[in-house]
Structure formats: structure tokens, C-alpha cells
C-alpha positions as CSV (number, residue, x, y, z in Angstrom):
1,M,-0.1,-0.6,-0.1
2,K,1.9,3.1,-0.9
3,V,0.0,6.4,0.8
4,A,0.9,9.9,1.0
5,I,0.0,12.6,2.9
6,V,-0.6,16.1,1.5
7,G,-0.1,19.1,4.2
8,A,2.1,16.8,6.2
9,S,4.0,19.6,8.1
10,G,0.5,20.8,9.5
11,A,-1.4,19.8,12.4
12,V,-4.0,17.8,10.4
13,G,-0.9,16.2,9.1
14,Q,1.3,15.4,11.5
15,E,-1.9,14.0,13.3
16,F,-2.3,11.7,9.8
17,L,1.6,10.4,10.7
18,R,0.2,9.6,14.6
19,V,-3.0,7.8,13.7
20,L,-1.3,5.8,10.9
21,D,1.0,4.5,13.2
22,E,-1.3,3.9,16.2
23,R,-3.8,2.0,14.1
24,N,-1.0,0.3,12.4
25,F,-3.0,0.5,9.0
26,P,-0.8,-1.1,6.0
27,V,1.6,1.2,4.5
28,D,4.6,-0.3,2.4
29,E,5.6,2.9,1.2
30,L,4.8,6.3,2.9
31,L,5.4,10.1,0.9
32,L,4.9,13.6,2.9
33,F,4.4,16.2,0.3
34,G,3.9,20.4,1.3
35,S,5.2,23.2,0.1
36,T,8.0,25.8,-1.0
37,R,7.8,26.9,3.2
38,S,7.5,23.2,4.6
39,A,9.3,20.9,1.5
40,G,12.2,19.6,3.3
41,R,11.7,18.7,6.6
42,K,12.1,15.2,7.7
43,Y,9.6,13.4,9.2
44,T,10.5,10.3,11.2
45,F,7.4,7.5,11.0
46,R,7.7,3.6,12.4
47,G,11.6,4.4,12.3
48,K,12.1,5.6,8.8
49,E,13.1,9.3,8.0
50,I,11.1,10.9,5.3
51,E,11.5,13.7,3.6
52,V,9.2,16.0,2.5
53,K,8.7,17.0,-1.0
54,L,7.3,20.3,-2.5
55,L,4.3,19.8,-4.3
56,Q,4.2,19.8,-7.8
57,H,2.6,19.3,-11.2
58,N,4.6,16.0,-12.1
59,D,3.7,12.4,-12.1
60,D,5.0,12.2,-8.4
61,F,1.8,10.4,-7.2
62,K,2.5,7.3,-10.2
63,G,1.6,4.4,-7.9
64,V,0.1,5.9,-4.7
65,D,-3.5,4.3,-3.8
66,I,-4.8,6.8,-0.9
67,A,-3.8,10.4,-0.8
68,F,-5.0,11.9,2.2
69,T,-5.0,15.7,1.9
70,S,-5.2,18.2,4.3
71,A,-3.5,21.5,2.7
72,G,-6.4,24.1,2.1
73,A,-9.1,24.6,-0.2
74,G,-6.8,26.2,-2.6
75,T,-4.7,23.4,-2.8
76,S,-7.3,21.2,-3.1
77,K,-8.5,22.4,-6.2
78,E,-5.8,22.8,-7.8
79,F,-3.7,19.2,-7.6
80,A,-6.9,17.0,-7.0
81,D,-6.7,16.2,-11.0
82,T,-2.8,15.9,-10.4
83,I,-3.2,13.5,-7.1
84,T,-6.2,11.2,-8.9
85,K,-4.7,10.7,-12.5
86,Y,-2.9,7.3,-11.9
87,G,-5.9,6.1,-10.1
88,A,-5.1,7.2,-6.6
89,V,-8.4,7.9,-3.7
90,M,-7.7,11.2,-2.5
91,I,-9.7,11.7,0.9
92,D,-10.0,15.1,1.0
93,N,-9.9,17.0,4.6
94,S,-10.6,20.7,3.0
95,S,-14.0,21.9,2.2
96,A,-13.4,22.4,-1.6
97,F,-15.4,19.6,-2.4
98,R,-17.8,18.3,0.8
99,M,-20.9,19.4,-1.1
100,D,-20.8,18.3,-4.6
101,N,-22.7,16.0,-6.3
102,D,-20.9,13.6,-7.6
103,I,-18.3,13.5,-4.1
104,P,-19.5,12.1,-1.3
105,L,-18.9,13.0,2.6
106,V,-18.6,10.5,4.8
107,V,-18.5,9.6,8.4
108,P,-17.8,5.7,8.1
109,E,-20.1,5.2,11.3
110,V,-23.0,6.9,9.8
111,N,-22.5,6.6,5.3
112,A,-19.2,4.6,5.4
113,A,-20.2,2.5,1.7
114,D,-20.6,6.2,0.4
115,A,-17.5,5.7,0.1
116,L,-17.3,3.5,-2.9
117,N,-19.0,5.7,-5.2
118,R,-16.5,8.5,-6.4
119,P,-16.7,9.1,-10.1
120,R,-13.4,11.3,-9.8
121,G,-11.5,9.7,-6.9
122,I,-12.4,11.8,-4.3
123,I,-13.8,11.4,-1.2
124,A,-14.4,14.2,1.8
125,N,-13.4,14.3,5.1
126,P,-16.5,16.3,6.9
127,N,-16.6,19.6,8.6
128,C,-15.0,18.9,12.6
129,T,-17.8,20.3,14.1
130,T,-20.6,18.0,11.6
131,I,-18.5,15.3,12.5
132,Q,-18.8,14.8,16.0
133,M,-21.9,15.6,16.0
134,V,-23.6,12.9,13.5
135,V,-22.3,10.1,15.0
136,A,-23.6,11.2,18.2
137,L,-26.7,11.8,16.5
138,K,-26.9,8.3,14.5
139,A,-27.0,6.9,17.3
140,I,-30.7,8.3,17.9
141,E,-32.0,8.4,13.9
142,N,-31.1,4.5,14.8
143,L,-34.4,5.0,16.8
144,T,-36.7,7.6,15.1
145,H,-36.6,10.2,12.6
146,I,-34.0,13.0,13.9
147,K,-36.6,16.4,11.8
148,R,-34.6,19.1,13.5
149,V,-31.3,20.4,15.2
150,H,-30.2,22.7,17.8
151,V,-26.6,23.0,18.6
152,A,-24.5,25.4,20.5
153,T,-20.6,24.6,19.3
154,Y,-17.4,25.5,21.7
155,Q,-14.8,24.9,19.7
156,A,-11.2,24.9,21.0
157,A,-7.9,26.9,19.3
158,S,-7.1,23.8,17.2
159,G,-9.6,24.1,14.8
160,A,-8.2,26.6,13.2
161,G,-4.5,24.9,13.5
162,A,-1.5,24.5,15.6
163,A,-0.4,28.1,14.7
164,A,-4.1,29.0,16.4
165,M,-2.7,26.7,19.8
166,D,0.9,28.5,19.5
167,E,-1.0,31.9,19.9
168,L,-3.4,31.2,23.2
169,Y,-0.3,29.7,24.9
170,E,1.3,33.3,24.5
171,Q,-1.8,35.5,24.7
172,Y,-2.0,34.1,28.3
173,R,1.5,34.3,29.0
174,Q,1.5,37.6,28.0
175,V,-2.0,38.4,30.1
176,L,-0.6,36.8,33.0
177,A,2.7,39.5,32.4
178,G,1.0,42.1,31.7
179,E,2.0,42.6,28.0
180,P,0.1,44.0,25.3
181,V,-1.6,40.6,23.6
182,K,-0.9,40.3,20.1
183,V,-3.2,39.0,18.4
184,E,-3.1,37.4,13.8
185,K,-4.8,34.3,14.1
186,F,-8.1,35.1,15.3
187,A,-10.9,38.5,15.0
188,Y,-9.8,39.0,18.9
189,Q,-8.0,38.6,22.3
190,L,-8.9,34.4,22.4
191,A,-7.4,33.9,26.0
192,F,-10.2,35.0,29.1
193,N,-12.5,35.2,26.3
194,L,-15.3,33.9,23.9
195,I,-15.8,34.7,20.3
196,P,-19.4,34.2,18.5
197,Q,-17.6,34.0,15.6
198,I,-16.3,31.2,13.1
199,D,-15.4,31.5,9.4
200,V,-17.5,34.0,7.5
201,F,-20.5,35.8,7.6
202,T,-23.3,34.8,5.0
203,D,-26.2,36.9,4.3
204,N,-28.7,34.6,6.5
205,G,-26.8,36.2,9.4
206,Y,-25.4,32.3,9.7
207,T,-20.9,32.0,9.8
208,K,-20.2,29.2,6.6
209,E,-19.1,27.5,9.7
210,E,-23.1,27.2,11.4
211,M,-23.9,26.3,7.7
212,K,-21.7,23.6,6.8
213,M,-23.5,22.1,10.2
214,Y,-26.1,22.4,8.0
215,N,-26.0,21.0,4.8
216,E,-23.2,18.5,5.6
217,T,-25.3,16.9,8.0
218,R,-27.9,16.9,5.6
219,K,-25.6,14.9,3.1
220,I,-24.0,12.6,4.6
221,M,-27.7,11.4,7.0
222,H,-29.6,11.1,3.6
223,S,-32.0,13.7,5.6
224,D,-34.9,16.4,5.5
225,V,-33.2,17.0,8.8
226,K,-33.1,20.7,9.9
227,V,-30.3,21.3,11.1
228,S,-29.5,25.3,13.1
229,A,-26.2,26.5,14.8
230,T,-24.3,28.4,16.9
231,C,-20.5,27.9,16.5
232,V,-18.4,29.2,18.9
233,R,-14.5,29.4,19.6
234,V,-13.6,29.0,23.0
235,P,-10.2,28.8,25.3
236,A,-9.8,25.5,25.5
237,L,-6.0,24.4,23.6
238,R,-7.9,20.9,22.0
239,S,-11.1,19.4,21.4
240,H,-14.3,20.6,20.5
241,S,-17.5,20.4,22.5
242,E,-21.3,20.7,21.7
243,S,-24.5,21.2,22.8
244,I,-27.1,19.8,21.1
245,W,-30.9,19.4,21.1
246,I,-33.1,16.9,18.7
247,E,-36.9,17.0,18.0
248,T,-37.4,13.4,17.2
249,E,-40.8,12.1,14.9
250,R,-41.8,9.9,19.0
251,P,-41.2,10.6,22.5
252,V,-37.3,9.0,22.9
253,S,-37.0,8.5,26.9
254,V,-33.9,9.4,28.4
255,E,-33.1,5.5,29.7
256,E,-34.0,4.6,25.9
257,A,-31.5,7.6,24.6
258,R,-28.8,6.8,26.3
259,E,-28.6,3.0,25.7
260,A,-28.7,3.7,22.8
261,F,-25.9,6.3,22.9
262,A,-23.4,3.5,24.9
263,H,-23.7,1.2,21.9
264,G,-23.7,3.3,18.9
265,E,-20.9,3.0,16.9
266,G,-18.2,5.3,17.8
267,L,-19.5,7.1,20.5
268,V,-18.7,6.8,24.7
269,L,-21.6,7.6,27.7
270,M,-19.7,9.4,29.5
271,D,-22.7,10.8,31.4
272,N,-23.6,10.2,35.1
273,P,-24.3,13.6,37.3
274,E,-24.5,12.2,40.5
275,K,-20.2,11.6,40.7
276,K,-20.3,15.0,38.4
277,E,-19.3,12.7,35.6
278,Y,-19.5,14.3,31.9
279,P,-17.5,14.7,28.9
280,M,-14.3,18.0,29.4
281,P,-12.6,18.8,26.4
282,L,-9.7,19.0,28.9
283,F,-9.1,15.6,29.5
284,L,-10.4,13.9,25.7
285,A,-7.7,15.2,23.8
286,G,-5.8,12.6,22.1
287,K,-9.1,10.1,22.5
288,D,-10.1,8.3,19.3
289,P,-14.5,7.5,20.3
290,V,-17.3,11.2,20.5
291,Y,-18.3,10.9,24.0
292,V,-22.0,11.8,25.3
293,G,-23.4,13.6,28.4
294,R,-25.7,15.6,29.9
295,I,-28.5,13.0,28.5
296,R,-31.9,14.8,29.3
297,K,-35.7,15.6,28.1
298,D,-35.8,18.8,26.6
299,L,-38.4,20.5,28.9
300,S,-39.7,23.0,26.1
301,N,-40.6,19.6,23.4
302,E,-42.4,16.6,24.5
303,N,-40.4,14.7,21.3
304,G,-37.2,16.3,22.7
305,L,-33.6,15.5,23.6
306,T,-30.7,17.2,24.5
307,F,-26.4,15.8,25.3
308,W,-23.7,17.2,25.4
309,I,-21.0,15.4,23.1
310,V,-16.7,16.0,22.8
311,G,-14.3,15.1,20.3
312,D,-11.0,15.5,19.2
313,Q,-11.5,17.4,16.4
314,I,-8.2,16.7,14.7
315,K,-8.6,12.5,15.3
316,K,-11.6,12.2,14.6
317,G,-12.4,15.4,13.1
318,A,-10.0,15.2,11.2
319,A,-6.8,13.2,10.1
320,L,-9.1,10.1,12.1
321,N,-11.8,9.9,10.1
322,A,-10.1,10.3,6.9
323,V,-7.5,7.3,8.3
324,Q,-11.0,5.1,8.8
325,I,-12.6,5.7,5.9
326,A,-9.3,3.9,4.0
327,E,-9.6,1.1,6.6
328,Y,-13.4,0.9,5.1
329,L,-12.0,0.9,1.7
330,I,-9.1,-2.0,2.2
331,K,-12.0,-4.0,4.4
332,V,-14.3,-4.0,1.4
333,K,-12.0,-5.1,-0.8
334,N,-12.4,-1.6,-3.2
335,I,-8.3,0.0,-3.0
336,G,-4.8,-2.1,-3.2
């Protein structure tokens, strides 16, 4: 199995290296690609040092089975034909192709089989907040159809990349040292603050991030579900949290929901209010599953449930989800 990672030096690219190794993914040869800024850097994978090659329009992807790409939408669009020209399956972590009708948008716990129909050789990895939400929604959708979702996200600095994490560290240091706070990666200082904007605003008053949750959820779940989201950047380092309210076609009891979550694929139930046990990002960074807690009836809707989820958005929200897609293709002998 010949595997390529495009954007190897970024936060997600580095996570790809860790996840491939952790899961003992069958890699016979690994190629790393990056921009002029990262070309020439060297990373160690399974005891072997690999140099990052400059991403170019050439024949470097000849013989590649799977290419994991996480270098931004512009790069994905520009190089998609080059990457897939010789038959490589491109699993793309950017927003470039997610809503294209001829490109599957896949979360393996929810719609793995969609990955088999890829006329352009591309599979899109959804937005991180959407991924962890639909993994949880699937458990309830298996019981009864979900008609509406209201969600408020609490998104860690790492969602904006490794440099954003560094900036948050530095901002806390600057505040505590009484120094002027430097702001580059966010619209405002994030340390000791919340920013109720992720991505740019659209004409309807929602941000692009919030509209992704609406549109991507419907595509992944093949559903007419309506999603209203408010996405907030919070001064946590890693792992996104979401407070979710759902309305189902029939009432679902807390006990039934808890049972569904406990047995849901990719989920871990962490719901013991008496012992103050519930998911928190501080303790769940680096973990694979989506954690669910604070499950209760919605007091405003007899067909409503509300719950809280936490997931590591660099892992399940990006690299892990993409690797799981590749694992599925190998399992069903659709690749390699």
C-alpha cells in the first residue's frame, strides 16, 4: 500500500502520521508533500526518516493508492487532478468538494458505503463539528427520525491550526505578565474570552461554519433534518464540545437514548451527573471516540432530547475519520 500525505507539516498532517502508526495501517511506502515552506523537512515514521517533497504538477502520485490531503481548499482544488490522475483515491480534509454532488461526504459510522461511489476519485472528509455531531445523531436516528437539531459549539483553538494553539498559549502568558496581547489568528483576543464567530458571515446571518453543519449533516445522513447552529471559539486548546437539542418524530426516553449512545458505533457514554461525570475537552484530547453526557429531556418539547458531546477535532474530526474511510475501503477490498 503506497500512501501519500499532502500538508504533512500541518497539525492534521502530523496527526495523520500518528493515527496511521497507532492503527497499524498497512503502509508499505509513505510519501509526504508540502509547500515551499515545509519542503525539505524530515519526519520519522515507523523508524524511517521521510523528507517532505514539494507538491508539484508532475508524476509523483503515480502508484499511490491513497492520498490524504489537508493543505487547504485552494490547494485541493488546484492539485486534485494531479493527485488522482493515476488512480489514487484522494481523501480530502478541506472544504473544497464537500457539497459537490459527485463527491461522497463520508463519516464511516454513518454512511461508509457512500465512499464506494466516487466518480472523480475523491472522497470528502466533513467539517470537524459535523463529524462528531452526526456520529452521535446516528445512534438516535436508528431509533426514530430526527426532524430538527439545534446546536451550540464550543470550539477549541486547535480548530484554527497549530499556530492558533501557540497563539493562545502566548496570549495567556502575555495577559498574566501584563504585556500587550498580540492577536493574529483570531478576530479578537481568545485568552479569557469567547468569540461567537467561526469563519465569515453569510447573507442569512449565519457563518459559513454554521451553514456547513446544516448542509453537511443533511448530505451525510441522507436526511431532511433541519439544523440551526451557533459556533463559538473558546479558549480551550484541543477538542470541540457541542450542546445539542434534537426533536424526533416520536418521544425518546432518557433511558432509551442512553442505551442507544452506549451501544452506538464510535461513541462512549460518560453520563453520571451524581458523580459529576460528563465529557470535558481537557481530559479527552487525543482520544478516538465521541463522548456523550448530560442526557436529558428537553423541557420545551415533548419530542425533544438534549445532550452534550466532546470529541478531539484533530483526531476524529479530521485525521482519524479520513483513515477510517481508507480502512473501510481496504476491508471491502475496494482499494489496493
